[in-house]
PyMOL Python script that loads the backbone (N, CA, C, O; Angstrom):
from pymol import cmd

cmd.read_pdbstr("""\
ATOM      1  N   GLY A   1      19.215 -44.289  45.288  1.00  0.00           N
ATOM      2  CA  GLY A   1      20.363 -45.106  45.058  1.00  0.00           C
ATOM      3  C   GLY A   1      20.808 -45.819  46.314  1.00  0.00           C
ATOM      4  O   GLY A   1      20.101 -45.822  47.322  1.00  0.00           O
ATOM      5  N   SER A   2      21.964 -46.415  46.257  1.00  0.00           N
ATOM      6  CA  SER A   2      22.492 -47.154  47.396  1.00  0.00           C
ATOM      7  C   SER A   2      22.840 -46.202  48.532  1.00  0.00           C
ATOM      8  O   SER A   2      23.006 -45.001  48.321  1.00  0.00           O
ATOM      9  N   LYS A   3      22.949 -46.749  49.736  1.00  0.00           N
ATOM     10  CA  LYS A   3      23.300 -45.921  50.897  1.00  0.00           C
ATOM     11  C   LYS A   3      24.689 -45.318  50.734  1.00  0.00           C
ATOM     12  O   LYS A   3      24.928 -44.184  51.147  1.00  0.00           O
ATOM     13  N   LYS A   4      25.597 -46.068  50.137  1.00  0.00           N
ATOM     14  CA  LYS A   4      26.958 -45.567  49.919  1.00  0.00           C
ATOM     15  C   LYS A   4      26.946 -44.380  48.948  1.00  0.00           C
ATOM     16  O   LYS A   4      27.609 -43.373  49.194  1.00  0.00           O
ATOM     17  N   LEU A   5      26.204 -44.495  47.861  1.00  0.00           N
ATOM     18  CA  LEU A   5      26.108 -43.414  46.880  1.00  0.00           C
ATOM     19  C   LEU A   5      25.407 -42.194  47.479  1.00  0.00           C
ATOM     20  O   LEU A   5      25.827 -41.059  47.256  1.00  0.00           O
ATOM     21  N   THR A   6      24.345 -42.431  48.234  1.00  0.00           N
ATOM     22  CA  THR A   6      23.620 -41.340  48.880  1.00  0.00           C
ATOM     23  C   THR A   6      24.522 -40.563  49.825  1.00  0.00           C
ATOM     24  O   THR A   6      24.490 -39.332  49.846  1.00  0.00           O
ATOM     25  N   LYS A   7      25.318 -41.266  50.596  1.00  0.00           N
ATOM     26  CA  LYS A   7      26.244 -40.610  51.519  1.00  0.00           C
ATOM     27  C   LYS A   7      27.303 -39.818  50.745  1.00  0.00           C
ATOM     28  O   LYS A   7      27.686 -38.725  51.161  1.00  0.00           O
ATOM     29  N   HIS A   8      27.770 -40.361  49.637  1.00  0.00           N
ATOM     30  CA  HIS A   8      28.756 -39.658  48.806  1.00  0.00           C
ATOM     31  C   HIS A   8      28.161 -38.355  48.258  1.00  0.00           C
ATOM     32  O   HIS A   8      28.835 -37.325  48.238  1.00  0.00           O
ATOM     33  N   ILE A   9      26.914 -38.401  47.819  1.00  0.00           N
ATOM     34  CA  ILE A   9      26.248 -37.196  47.325  1.00  0.00           C
ATOM     35  C   ILE A   9      26.136 -36.165  48.439  1.00  0.00           C
ATOM     36  O   ILE A   9      26.343 -34.975  48.198  1.00  0.00           O
ATOM     37  N   ARG A  10      25.815 -36.596  49.644  1.00  0.00           N
ATOM     38  CA  ARG A  10      25.723 -35.669  50.781  1.00  0.00           C
ATOM     39  C   ARG A  10      27.073 -35.008  51.047  1.00  0.00           C
ATOM     40  O   ARG A  10      27.131 -33.800  51.277  1.00  0.00           O
ATOM     41  N   ASN A  11      28.146 -35.774  51.019  1.00  0.00           N
ATOM     42  CA  ASN A  11      29.481 -35.206  51.234  1.00  0.00           C
ATOM     43  C   ASN A  11      29.829 -34.189  50.150  1.00  0.00           C
ATOM     44  O   ASN A  11      30.412 -33.146  50.446  1.00  0.00           O
ATOM     45  N   MET A  12      29.478 -34.483  48.899  1.00  0.00           N
ATOM     46  CA  MET A  12      29.720 -33.547  47.796  1.00  0.00           C
ATOM     47  C   MET A  12      28.880 -32.279  47.981  1.00  0.00           C
ATOM     48  O   MET A  12      29.356 -31.171  47.733  1.00  0.00           O
ATOM     49  N   GLN A  13      27.636 -32.449  48.415  1.00  0.00           N
ATOM     50  CA  GLN A  13      26.739 -31.318  48.615  1.00  0.00           C
ATOM     51  C   GLN A  13      27.272 -30.395  49.711  1.00  0.00           C
ATOM     52  O   GLN A  13      27.195 -29.173  49.582  1.00  0.00           O
ATOM     53  N   LYS A  14      27.809 -30.967  50.780  1.00  0.00           N
ATOM     54  CA  LYS A  14      28.405 -30.154  51.849  1.00  0.00           C
ATOM     55  C   LYS A  14      29.614 -29.372  51.334  1.00  0.00           C
ATOM     56  O   LYS A  14      29.797 -28.201  51.666  1.00  0.00           O
ATOM     57  N   LYS A  15      30.429 -30.030  50.525  1.00  0.00           N
ATOM     58  CA  LYS A  15      31.663 -29.416  50.029  1.00  0.00           C
ATOM     59  C   LYS A  15      31.391 -28.303  49.021  1.00  0.00           C
ATOM     60  O   LYS A  15      32.015 -27.244  49.088  1.00  0.00           O
ATOM     61  N   TYR A  16      30.457 -28.532  48.079  1.00  0.00           N
ATOM     62  CA  TYR A  16      30.231 -27.595  46.981  1.00  0.00           C
ATOM     63  C   TYR A  16      28.944 -26.773  47.102  1.00  0.00           C
ATOM     64  O   TYR A  16      28.668 -25.923  46.255  1.00  0.00           O
ATOM     65  N   ASN A  17      28.160 -27.023  48.150  1.00  0.00           N
ATOM     66  CA  ASN A  17      26.962 -26.239  48.454  1.00  0.00           C
ATOM     67  C   ASN A  17      25.993 -26.136  47.268  1.00  0.00           C
ATOM     68  O   ASN A  17      25.762 -25.047  46.743  1.00  0.00           O
ATOM     69  N   PHE A  18      25.438 -27.259  46.858  1.00  0.00           N
ATOM     70  CA  PHE A  18      24.431 -27.280  45.799  1.00  0.00           C
ATOM     71  C   PHE A  18      23.188 -28.014  46.289  1.00  0.00           C
ATOM     72  O   PHE A  18      23.263 -28.803  47.230  1.00  0.00           O
ATOM     73  N   LEU A  19      22.060 -27.759  45.660  1.00  0.00           N
ATOM     74  CA  LEU A  19      20.801 -28.397  46.011  1.00  0.00           C
ATOM     75  C   LEU A  19      20.801 -29.825  45.474  1.00  0.00           C
ATOM     76  O   LEU A  19      21.065 -30.049  44.292  1.00  0.00           O
ATOM     77  N   ALA A  20      20.509 -30.779  46.333  1.00  0.00           N
ATOM     78  CA  ALA A  20      20.506 -32.180  45.906  1.00  0.00           C
ATOM     79  C   ALA A  20      19.372 -32.936  46.588  1.00  0.00           C
ATOM     80  O   ALA A  20      19.051 -32.699  47.753  1.00  0.00           O
ATOM     81  N   PHE A  21      18.786 -33.836  45.844  1.00  0.00           N
ATOM     82  CA  PHE A  21      17.750 -34.721  46.362  1.00  0.00           C
ATOM     83  C   PHE A  21      18.204 -36.155  46.123  1.00  0.00           C
ATOM     84  O   PHE A  21      18.923 -36.436  45.164  1.00  0.00           O
ATOM     85  N   VAL A  22      17.780 -37.059  46.999  1.00  0.00           N
ATOM     86  CA  VAL A  22      18.122 -38.467  46.834  1.00  0.00           C
ATOM     87  C   VAL A  22      16.850 -39.306  46.889  1.00  0.00           C
ATOM     88  O   VAL A  22      15.909 -38.991  47.617  1.00  0.00           O
ATOM     89  N   SER A  23      16.843 -40.355  46.122  1.00  0.00           N
ATOM     90  CA  SER A  23      15.756 -41.319  46.149  1.00  0.00           C
ATOM     91  C   SER A  23      16.243 -42.509  46.964  1.00  0.00           C
ATOM     92  O   SER A  23      17.160 -43.222  46.554  1.00  0.00           O
ATOM     93  N   LEU A  24      15.623 -42.717  48.121  1.00  0.00           N
ATOM     94  CA  LEU A  24      16.089 -43.746  49.045  1.00  0.00           C
ATOM     95  C   LEU A  24      15.506 -45.107  48.703  1.00  0.00           C
ATOM     96  O   LEU A  24      14.364 -45.224  48.259  1.00  0.00           O
ATOM     97  N   GLU A  25      16.313 -46.123  48.919  1.00  0.00           N
ATOM     98  CA  GLU A  25      15.888 -47.504  48.701  1.00  0.00           C
ATOM     99  C   GLU A  25      15.759 -48.187  50.050  1.00  0.00           C
ATOM    100  O   GLU A  25      16.744 -48.337  50.774  1.00  0.00           O
ATOM    101  N   GLU A  26      14.568 -48.593  50.380  1.00  0.00           N
ATOM    102  CA  GLU A  26      14.308 -49.357  51.596  1.00  0.00           C
ATOM    103  C   GLU A  26      13.309 -50.449  51.256  1.00  0.00           C
ATOM    104  O   GLU A  26      12.532 -50.318  50.310  1.00  0.00           O
ATOM    105  N   HIS A  27      13.333 -51.523  52.028  1.00  0.00           N
ATOM    106  CA  HIS A  27      12.352 -52.588  51.856  1.00  0.00           C
ATOM    107  C   HIS A  27      10.985 -52.041  52.259  1.00  0.00           C
ATOM    108  O   HIS A  27      10.823 -51.542  53.373  1.00  0.00           O
ATOM    109  N   MET A  28      10.014 -52.128  51.374  1.00  0.00           N
ATOM    110  CA  MET A  28       8.678 -51.601  51.645  1.00  0.00           C
ATOM    111  C   MET A  28       7.690 -52.756  51.706  1.00  0.00           C
ATOM    112  O   MET A  28       7.142 -53.173  50.685  1.00  0.00           O
ATOM    113  N   SER A  29       7.469 -53.262  52.899  1.00  0.00           N
ATOM    114  CA  SER A  29       6.610 -54.432  53.073  1.00  0.00           C
ATOM    115  C   SER A  29       5.165 -54.179  52.669  1.00  0.00           C
ATOM    116  O   SER A  29       4.611 -54.912  51.851  1.00  0.00           O
ATOM    117  N   CYS A  30       4.551 -53.143  53.239  1.00  0.00           N
ATOM    118  CA  CYS A  30       3.127 -52.922  52.968  1.00  0.00           C
ATOM    119  C   CYS A  30       2.887 -51.888  51.871  1.00  0.00           C
ATOM    120  O   CYS A  30       1.878 -51.959  51.170  1.00  0.00           O
ATOM    121  N   GLY A  31       3.800 -50.929  51.714  1.00  0.00           N
ATOM    122  CA  GLY A  31       3.661 -49.901  50.690  1.00  0.00           C
ATOM    123  C   GLY A  31       2.702 -48.774  51.026  1.00  0.00           C
ATOM    124  O   GLY A  31       2.506 -47.870  50.214  1.00  0.00           O
ATOM    125  N   ILE A  32       2.093 -48.813  52.225  1.00  0.00           N
ATOM    126  CA  ILE A  32       1.162 -47.745  52.620  1.00  0.00           C
ATOM    127  C   ILE A  32       1.561 -47.078  53.936  1.00  0.00           C
ATOM    128  O   ILE A  32       0.840 -46.204  54.418  1.00  0.00           O
ATOM    129  N   GLY A  33       2.670 -47.461  54.516  1.00  0.00           N
ATOM    130  CA  GLY A  33       3.168 -46.821  55.728  1.00  0.00           C
ATOM    131  C   GLY A  33       2.695 -47.417  57.034  1.00  0.00           C
ATOM    132  O   GLY A  33       3.119 -46.970  58.100  1.00  0.00           O
ATOM    133  N   ALA A  34       1.835 -48.407  56.983  1.00  0.00           N
ATOM    134  CA  ALA A  34       1.277 -48.982  58.206  1.00  0.00           C
ATOM    135  C   ALA A  34       2.287 -49.805  59.001  1.00  0.00           C
ATOM    136  O   ALA A  34       2.276 -49.767  60.231  1.00  0.00           O
ATOM    137  N   CYS A  35       3.147 -50.538  58.329  1.00  0.00           N
ATOM    138  CA  CYS A  35       4.068 -51.445  59.029  1.00  0.00           C
ATOM    139  C   CYS A  35       5.316 -50.741  59.552  1.00  0.00           C
ATOM    140  O   CYS A  35       5.990 -51.257  60.444  1.00  0.00           O
ATOM    141  N   LYS A  36       5.628 -49.573  59.008  1.00  0.00           N
ATOM    142  CA  LYS A  36       6.812 -48.788  59.373  1.00  0.00           C
ATOM    143  C   LYS A  36       8.113 -49.570  59.178  1.00  0.00           C
ATOM    144  O   LYS A  36       9.078 -49.383  59.919  1.00  0.00           O
ATOM    145  N   GLY A  37       8.126 -50.439  58.181  1.00  0.00           N
ATOM    146  CA  GLY A  37       9.317 -51.217  57.869  1.00  0.00           C
ATOM    147  C   GLY A  37      10.314 -50.481  56.991  1.00  0.00           C
ATOM    148  O   GLY A  37      11.424 -50.967  56.770  1.00  0.00           O
ATOM    149  N   CYS A  38       9.930 -49.315  56.487  1.00  0.00           N
ATOM    150  CA  CYS A  38      10.786 -48.590  55.547  1.00  0.00           C
ATOM    151  C   CYS A  38      11.265 -47.251  56.105  1.00  0.00           C
ATOM    152  O   CYS A  38      11.629 -46.363  55.333  1.00  0.00           O
ATOM    153  N   VAL A  39      11.272 -47.088  57.423  1.00  0.00           N
ATOM    154  CA  VAL A  39      11.621 -45.786  58.002  1.00  0.00           C
ATOM    155  C   VAL A  39      13.107 -45.478  57.858  1.00  0.00           C
ATOM    156  O   VAL A  39      13.956 -46.368  57.913  1.00  0.00           O
ATOM    157  N   ARG A  40      13.396 -44.184  57.669  1.00  0.00           N
ATOM    158  CA  ARG A  40      14.770 -43.667  57.648  1.00  0.00           C
ATOM    159  C   ARG A  40      14.830 -42.482  58.585  1.00  0.00           C
ATOM    160  O   ARG A  40      13.875 -41.714  58.692  1.00  0.00           O
ATOM    161  N   LYS A  41      15.952 -42.336  59.263  1.00  0.00           N
ATOM    162  CA  LYS A  41      16.146 -41.233  60.192  1.00  0.00           C
ATOM    163  C   LYS A  41      16.452 -39.962  59.412  1.00  0.00           C
ATOM    164  O   LYS A  41      17.301 -39.951  58.520  1.00  0.00           O
ATOM    165  N   THR A  42      15.736 -38.877  59.768  1.00  0.00           N
ATOM    166  CA  THR A  42      15.958 -37.573  59.148  1.00  0.00           C
ATOM    167  C   THR A  42      16.119 -36.531  60.253  1.00  0.00           C
ATOM    168  O   THR A  42      15.962 -36.837  61.435  1.00  0.00           O
ATOM    169  N   LYS A  43      16.427 -35.322  59.864  1.00  0.00           N
ATOM    170  CA  LYS A  43      16.572 -34.235  60.839  1.00  0.00           C
ATOM    171  C   LYS A  43      15.267 -33.962  61.579  1.00  0.00           C
ATOM    172  O   LYS A  43      15.284 -33.433  62.691  1.00  0.00           O
ATOM    173  N   ASP A  44      14.139 -34.317  60.974  1.00  0.00           N
ATOM    174  CA  ASP A  44      12.823 -34.109  61.588  1.00  0.00           C
ATOM    175  C   ASP A  44      12.266 -35.382  62.208  1.00  0.00           C
ATOM    176  O   ASP A  44      11.054 -35.497  62.390  1.00  0.00           O
ATOM    177  N   GLY A  45      13.121 -36.330  62.533  1.00  0.00           N
ATOM    178  CA  GLY A  45      12.676 -37.608  63.080  1.00  0.00           C
ATOM    179  C   GLY A  45      12.641 -38.679  62.003  1.00  0.00           C
ATOM    180  O   GLY A  45      13.172 -38.491  60.908  1.00  0.00           O
ATOM    181  N   TYR A  46      12.020 -39.789  62.320  1.00  0.00           N
ATOM    182  CA  TYR A  46      11.937 -40.887  61.366  1.00  0.00           C
ATOM    183  C   TYR A  46      10.809 -40.635  60.375  1.00  0.00           C
ATOM    184  O   TYR A  46       9.724 -40.189  60.748  1.00  0.00           O
ATOM    185  N   LYS A  47      11.083 -40.927  59.099  1.00  0.00           N
ATOM    186  CA  LYS A  47      10.074 -40.774  58.048  1.00  0.00           C
ATOM    187  C   LYS A  47       9.945 -42.079  57.282  1.00  0.00           C
ATOM    188  O   LYS A  47      10.919 -42.811  57.106  1.00  0.00           O
ATOM    189  N   ARG A  48       8.734 -42.358  56.832  1.00  0.00           N
ATOM    190  CA  ARG A  48       8.461 -43.566  56.049  1.00  0.00           C
ATOM    191  C   ARG A  48       8.809 -43.299  54.588  1.00  0.00           C
ATOM    192  O   ARG A  48       8.275 -42.377  53.973  1.00  0.00           O
ATOM    193  N   VAL A  49       9.700 -44.108  54.044  1.00  0.00           N
ATOM    194  CA  VAL A  49      10.131 -43.929  52.658  1.00  0.00           C
ATOM    195  C   VAL A  49       8.955 -44.120  51.702  1.00  0.00           C
ATOM    196  O   VAL A  49       8.868 -43.431  50.686  1.00  0.00           O
ATOM    197  N   CYS A  50       8.059 -45.041  52.014  1.00  0.00           N
ATOM    198  CA  CYS A  50       6.934 -45.310  51.107  1.00  0.00           C
ATOM    199  C   CYS A  50       5.866 -44.224  51.135  1.00  0.00           C
ATOM    200  O   CYS A  50       5.102 -44.106  50.177  1.00  0.00           O
ATOM    201  N   LYS A  51       5.784 -43.434  52.187  1.00  0.00           N
ATOM    202  CA  LYS A  51       4.748 -42.399  52.296  1.00  0.00           C
ATOM    203  C   LYS A  51       5.309 -40.989  52.138  1.00  0.00           C
ATOM    204  O   LYS A  51       4.835 -40.234  51.290  1.00  0.00           O
ATOM    205  N   GLU A  52       6.303 -40.622  52.932  1.00  0.00           N
ATOM    206  CA  GLU A  52       6.876 -39.281  52.877  1.00  0.00           C
ATOM    207  C   GLU A  52       7.949 -39.157  51.804  1.00  0.00           C
ATOM    208  O   GLU A  52       8.380 -38.046  51.495  1.00  0.00           O
ATOM    209  N   GLY A  53       8.374 -40.242  51.247  1.00  0.00           N
ATOM    210  CA  GLY A  53       9.414 -40.267  50.228  1.00  0.00           C
ATOM    211  C   GLY A  53       8.902 -40.920  48.964  1.00  0.00           C
ATOM    212  O   GLY A  53       7.702 -40.870  48.694  1.00  0.00           O
ATOM    213  N   PRO A  54       9.762 -41.521  48.194  1.00  0.00           N
ATOM    214  CA  PRO A  54      11.138 -41.908  48.498  1.00  0.00           C
ATOM    215  C   PRO A  54      12.175 -40.817  48.261  1.00  0.00           C
ATOM    216  O   PRO A  54      13.355 -41.015  48.550  1.00  0.00           O
ATOM    217  N   VAL A  55      11.747 -39.656  47.733  1.00  0.00           N
ATOM    218  CA  VAL A  55      12.711 -38.594  47.426  1.00  0.00           C
ATOM    219  C   VAL A  55      12.758 -37.599  48.584  1.00  0.00           C
ATOM    220  O   VAL A  55      11.731 -37.092  49.034  1.00  0.00           O
ATOM    221  N   PHE A  56      13.990 -37.333  49.056  1.00  0.00           N
ATOM    222  CA  PHE A  56      14.215 -36.412  50.164  1.00  0.00           C
ATOM    223  C   PHE A  56      15.367 -35.471  49.821  1.00  0.00           C
ATOM    224  O   PHE A  56      16.279 -35.859  49.090  1.00  0.00           O
ATOM    225  N   PRO A  57      15.340 -34.235  50.338  1.00  0.00           N
ATOM    226  CA  PRO A  57      16.533 -33.391  50.230  1.00  0.00           C
ATOM    227  C   PRO A  57      17.679 -34.080  50.967  1.00  0.00           C
ATOM    228  O   PRO A  57      17.502 -34.523  52.102  1.00  0.00           O
ATOM    229  N   VAL A  58      18.827 -34.173  50.350  1.00  0.00           N
ATOM    230  CA  VAL A  58      19.928 -34.947  50.920  1.00  0.00           C
ATOM    231  C   VAL A  58      20.368 -34.409  52.279  1.00  0.00           C
ATOM    232  O   VAL A  58      20.841 -35.177  53.117  1.00  0.00           O
ATOM    233  N   GLU A  59      20.220 -33.106  52.513  1.00  0.00           N
ATOM    234  CA  GLU A  59      20.669 -32.555  53.792  1.00  0.00           C
ATOM    235  C   GLU A  59      19.753 -32.952  54.952  1.00  0.00           C
ATOM    236  O   GLU A  59      20.130 -32.773  56.110  1.00  0.00           O
ATOM    237  N   GLU A  60      18.563 -33.485  54.671  1.00  0.00           N
ATOM    238  CA  GLU A  60      17.651 -33.925  55.726  1.00  0.00           C
ATOM    239  C   GLU A  60      17.935 -35.344  56.207  1.00  0.00           C
ATOM    240  O   GLU A  60      17.542 -35.708  57.315  1.00  0.00           O
ATOM    241  N   VAL A  61      18.607 -36.144  55.397  1.00  0.00           N
ATOM    242  CA  VAL A  61      18.833 -37.551  55.718  1.00  0.00           C
ATOM    243  C   VAL A  61      19.993 -37.682  56.704  1.00  0.00           C
ATOM    244  O   VAL A  61      21.056 -37.094  56.505  1.00  0.00           O
ATOM    245  N   ILE A  62      19.780 -38.458  57.765  1.00  0.00           N
ATOM    246  CA  ILE A  62      20.825 -38.731  58.754  1.00  0.00           C
ATOM    247  C   ILE A  62      21.509 -40.038  58.368  1.00  0.00           C
ATOM    248  O   ILE A  62      20.850 -41.050  58.130  1.00  0.00           O
ATOM    249  N   PHE A  63      22.837 -40.003  58.311  1.00  0.00           N
ATOM    250  CA  PHE A  63      23.612 -41.185  57.949  1.00  0.00           C
ATOM    251  C   PHE A  63      24.288 -41.752  59.185  1.00  0.00           C
ATOM    252  O   PHE A  63      24.991 -41.041  59.902  1.00  0.00           O
ATOM    253  N   ASN A  64      24.072 -43.025  59.425  1.00  0.00           N
ATOM    254  CA  ASN A  64      24.737 -43.722  60.526  1.00  0.00           C
ATOM    255  C   ASN A  64      25.877 -44.531  59.956  1.00  0.00           C
ATOM    256  O   ASN A  64      25.666 -45.414  59.125  1.00  0.00           O
ATOM    257  N   ASP A  65      27.082 -44.235  60.397  1.00  0.00           N
ATOM    258  CA  ASP A  65      28.254 -44.966  59.889  1.00  0.00           C
ATOM    259  C   ASP A  65      28.439 -46.277  60.598  1.00  0.00           C
ATOM    260  O   ASP A  65      29.376 -47.016  60.294  1.00  0.00           O
TER     261      ASP A  65
END
""", "prot")
cmd.dss("prot")
cmd.show_as("cartoon", "prot")
cmd.util.cbc("prot")
cmd.orient("prot")
């Protein structure tokens, strides 16, 4: 979903302590991970949405305000 919705889900997950996954939306130029145009920051570093995702545990995603 949108970045705003994803962040809202993360805030709810912190408050109510439930398992949640999010499907991230990023522009995927090549679709195979070569261009690295779809990277998102996670607790384990940057990950390519087209290769390692698009679904991630919400607690792994880093949100920049």
